[in-house]
C-alpha positions, 0 to 999 in steps of 0.5 A, spaced: 444 593 487 437 593 491 438 587 497 433 582 499 432 584 505 430 591 502 424 588 500 421 585 506 422 592 509 415 594 511 414 602 515 414 602 521 407 600 524 406 596 520 407 588 518 406 581 514 401 577 518 404 570 516 403 563 518 400 561 524 398 569 525 393 571 519 390 564 521 389 565 528 386 572 526 382 569 521 379 563 526 378 568 532 375 574 527 370 567 525 368 565 532 366 572 534 362 574 528 358 566 530 357 569 537 355 576 535 350 572 530 348 567 534 344 574 539 342 577 533 347 583 530 347 583 522 352 584 518 355 590 515 361 591 511 364 598 510 368 600 505 376 602 507 376 608 504 371 614 504 371 622 503 372 625 509 367 629 510 363 624 512 368 619 514 370 624 520 363 627 521 360 626 529 364 620 532 369 621 527 371 627 529 376 624 534 379 620 529 381 626 525 388 626 527 390 620 526 386 619 520 390 617 513 388 622 508 390 622 500 386 625 493 381 620 490 384 621 483 377 620 480 372 626 484 378 631 485 375 630 493 379 628 499 378 622 502 380 618 508 382 611 510 378 608 516 382 610 523 376 606 526 370 603 523 365 605 528 365 612 524 362 608 518 357 605 522 353 610 524 354 614 517 350 607 514 345 607 520 343 615 519 342 613 511 342 606 508 339 603 514 334 610 517 329 608 515 329 600 518 325 598 525 329 600 531 333 598 535 338 595 530 343 591 532 350 591 528 358 588 527 362 588 524 370 586 523 375 589 518 383 593 518 383 598 520 389 604 519 392 609 523 397 615 523 401 613 529 400 607 535 401 609 542 407 606 547 401 600 549 399 598 540 405 600 536 401 597 530 398 602 526 394 597 522 391 592 525 384 588 525 377 590 529 371 587 530 365 590 534 358 591 536 353 597 535 346 596 537 343 603 535 335 606 537 334 604 544 337 608 550 335 603 555 340 601 560 337 593 557 340 595 551 348 597 555 346 591 560 346 586 552 353 590 549 356 588 555 354 582 556 356 579 549 362 582 550 364 578 556 361 572 552 364 573 545 371 574 549 370 568 553 368 563 547 376 565 544 378 563 551 380 569 553 383 568 561 382 574 567 378 578 563 376 584 567 373 590 565 374 597 568 367 601 567 367 609 567 362 616 566 365 620 561 359 625 562 360 625 570 364 630 571 362 635 567 355 634 570 357 636 577 362 642 574 356 644 571 352 643 578 357 648 581 357 653 576 365 651 573 365 656 566 369 650 561 376 651 562 375 650 569 371 644 567 376 642 562 382 643 567 379 638 572 378 633 567 384 633 565 386 633 572 382 627 573 384 624 567 391 624 568 390 622 577 393 630 578 391 631 585 394 637 586 392 640 580 385 638 582 386 641 589 387 647 584 382 648 581 377 644 584 378 643 592 378 650 594 370 650 591 369 644 596 366 640 590 366 633 590 371 631 585 376 631 589 373 624 592 372 622 585 380 620 585 380 614 592 372 612 589 377 609 582 378 601 584 373 596 585 366 597 582 361 596 588 367 598 593 366 605 589 360 605 588 358 606 594 363 612 595 359 615 590 353 614 592 355 618 599 357 625 595 352 631 595 351 630 587 346 633 584 340 629 580 343 629 573 350 626 576 346 621 582 342 618 576 348 616 572 351 613 578 344 609 579 345 607 572 352 604 574 351 600 580 343 597 577 349 595 570 353 592 575 348 588 578 346 586 572 353 584 569 355 580 576 348 577 576 350 572 570 357 572 571 358 573 579 365 572 579 366 577 574 372 583 575 369 590 575 372 595 576 370 603 576 374 610 574 369 615 575 374 620 572 377 617 566 376 621 560 381 621 555 380 616 549 371 616 550 371 624 547 365 621 544 361 617 549 355 620 552 354 615 558 357 609 561 363 607 557 368 601 558 375 598 557 376 590 557 383 587 559 386 581 560 391 579 566 397 579 563 396 582 556 399 589 554 395 593 552 386 594 553 382 588 548 377 593 547 372 598 548 365 601 548 360 605 551 354 609 550 354 615 545 349 619 540 349 617 533 346 620 525 346 627 522 340 631 523 337 627 527 341 624 532 339 617 535 341 613 542 346 607 541 351 603 544 357 598 542 364 596 542 370 594 538 375 589 540 383 589 537 384 583 535 392 585 536 391 584 541 387 579 543 391 574 540 396 575 545 390 573 550 390 567 547 392 560 548 397 557 542 393 555 537 396 548 532 392 549 527 388 542 528 392 536 528 396 535 521 395 529 517 401 528 512 399 525 507 406 522 501 406 522 495 401 516 491 396 516 496 389 518 491 386 525 493 379 521 494 383 518 500 385 525 502 379 527 501 375 522 506 380 523 512 378 532 510 371 529 511 373 525 518 376 533 520 384 532 519 388 538 516 391 534 510 398 535 508 400 531 501 407 529 498 407 533 491 414 528 489 416 522 491 420 521 498 425 517 502 423 516 508 415 519 508 415 520 517 422 525 516 418 528 510 412 529 515 416 532 522 419 537 517 413 540 514 411 541 522 405 534 521 404 531 527 400 525 524 402 521 517 398 517 513 402 510 512 401 504 509 392 505 510 394 507 517 394 513 521 401 514 526 405 518 530 411 522 527 414 521 534 
């Protein structure tokens, strides 16, 4: 005989969103979308499932190993369940919105599903929200996106926000400057990403390159940038450092107390980024709140783009407790029109459906802070 507990068992990394968690997430997403809209970003809604060849092209190629696949019984073609929404935005931009004026400012929110979780994020299904700015390669576009990320997280009440900036294209540029082949470049990039000084020295130290100096440059943004500027870099790499410096100045001009760090050798997770990239963290919160940066989008006609994606499961851990608004218990017998009047005044009401001996006790049992008695609102304490 099937046990009741068996029916509640879910696959690893999946869970039911129960009260108040589901309400808390919905409110947070609505706040983010409102903040995005206030900055001129229009919302789009991609489908949950797409044909494999479109879902995994361009930026989506990096997520191939994390994508669930299934056969479409109608077309007999393979489909994929989205593991990230950014590749879908790239497809929409290059097809449905190809002839719209640039720059395009788009935002989104929805669920994604991945084949496996990570140590920091064991969840395989979670909500994302984010923005994409397409059609401008100006540094002001990067600045707008980072500032919007800060503004939206501040609107949610996230405390102790920090931003870690990186340049995924910097190491390849330095390697090209010193004539590294693909194998040496990959080895140098992996060593820097792992902060493995011994492995880096083995591949790059003997070549008298500035790659070893990238490790101590990680840390506080302005101090790290000063160290990078002192290195013997070619024009390509030097231009990246200059852009990073200008971006940091722009962020601190708006948010002087914003914590900024840099990690010039970090690469993992930014495989399709083509310019400045960033990761968002909150003090005392496990995992990253989100990631973003610059990339190239479009099929046939590439376009510059930048944006960020926020991970709602992590963000909820960074937010203060949400009591959902003060609840008012309205005992059985109070006319529905009176409940409506109370809601118009801002109360969140719970109506009694049957007569109760002690309305105050019934209110407490349902988690209500107040009860409507004798045409008055009184505390349940």
